[in-house]
C-alpha positions in Angstrom: 2.4 3.3 -25.2 3.2 3.9 -21.5 0.4 3.3 -19.0 -0.8 6.0 -16.7 -2.4 5.5 -13.3 -5.3 7.9 -12.6 -7.7 8.1 -9.7 -11.2 9.0 -10.8 -14.6 9.0 -9.1 -17.6 6.8 -10.0 -18.6 9.3 -12.7 -15.2 9.1 -14.5 -14.0 12.6 -13.3 -10.8 13.4 -11.5 -12.7 15.5 -9.0 -9.6 16.5 -7.0 -7.8 13.2 -7.4 -6.1 12.9 -10.8 -2.9 11.4 -12.0 -0.8 9.4 -9.5 2.7 10.7 -9.0 5.7 9.5 -11.0 7.6 8.6 -7.8 6.7 5.5 -5.8 6.6 1.8 -6.5 3.9 -0.1 -8.3 3.7 -3.9 -7.6 1.2 -6.7 -8.0 -0.3 -8.8 -5.2 -3.2 -11.3 -5.0 -6.8 -10.1 -5.1 -7.3 -11.7 -1.7 -4.7 -9.4 -0.2 -6.3 -6.4 -1.9 -9.7 -7.3 -0.4 -8.1 -7.8 3.1 -6.3 -4.4 2.9 -9.4 -2.6 1.8 -11.5 -3.9 4.7 -12.5 -1.1 7.1 -11.0 -2.8 10.1 -7.7 -3.8 8.5 -4.9 -3.8 11.1 -2.2 -4.0 8.5 -2.9 -0.6 7.1 -3.2 1.0 10.5 0.2 -0.4 11.6 1.9 0.5 8.3 0.6 4.1 8.7 2.3 4.3 12.1 5.7 3.3 10.7 6.2 6.0 8.0 4.3 8.8 6.4 3.1 7.4 3.1 0.8 7.6 0.2 -0.8 4.3 -0.9 -3.3 3.3 -3.6 -5.0 -0.1 -4.0 -6.3 -1.2 -7.3 -9.0 -3.9 -7.6 -6.8 -5.4 -10.3 -4.3 -6.5 -7.7 -1.9 -3.6 -8.0 -0.6 -1.5 -5.2 1.2 1.9 -5.6 3.1 3.1 -2.5 5.3 6.1 -1.9 7.1 7.1 1.3 9.7 9.8 2.1 12.7 7.8 0.9 13.2 5.0 -1.5 14.4 2.7 1.3 11.1 3.3 3.3 9.1 2.7 0.1 10.8 -0.6 -0.5 10.4 -1.6 3.2 6.6 -0.9 3.0 6.2 -2.8 -0.3 8.0 -5.8 1.2 5.9 -5.7 4.3 2.6 -5.5 2.4 3.6 -8.5 0.2 4.7 -10.5 3.2 1.7 -9.8 5.3 -0.5 -12.0 3.2 1.1 -15.1 4.6 1.7 -14.0 8.2 -0.3 -14.5 11.3 -1.4 -11.6 13.4 1.3 -12.4 16.0 4.0 -12.5 13.3 2.8 -9.1 11.9 3.0 -7.6 15.4 6.6 -8.8 15.9 7.6 -7.4 12.5 6.0 -4.0 13.1 7.5 -3.7 16.6 11.0 -4.5 15.3 10.6 -1.9 12.5 9.2 0.7 15.0 12.3 0.2 17.2 14.7 0.8 14.3 
């Protein structure tokens, strides 16, 4: 059986959310990174959102689904998100400024 990712509200209803698209990339990260990304003041998500238009879903099981306009952008975003866990704030700023220039 093939798994299906679905966004539902706290009552178990789709309520305008529903099935996550077939395109995009699903990958696994640590739960610590998920908690960091879900924090209201997370700089990583703010910076990633400035790079490319994207759709992103965080699962409390350590899974992230991301989709950008192109496959190349999607892979860049996935690599950035995975790498950000072990970077300092200064290192992240350097990476984001290099990507913004290109």
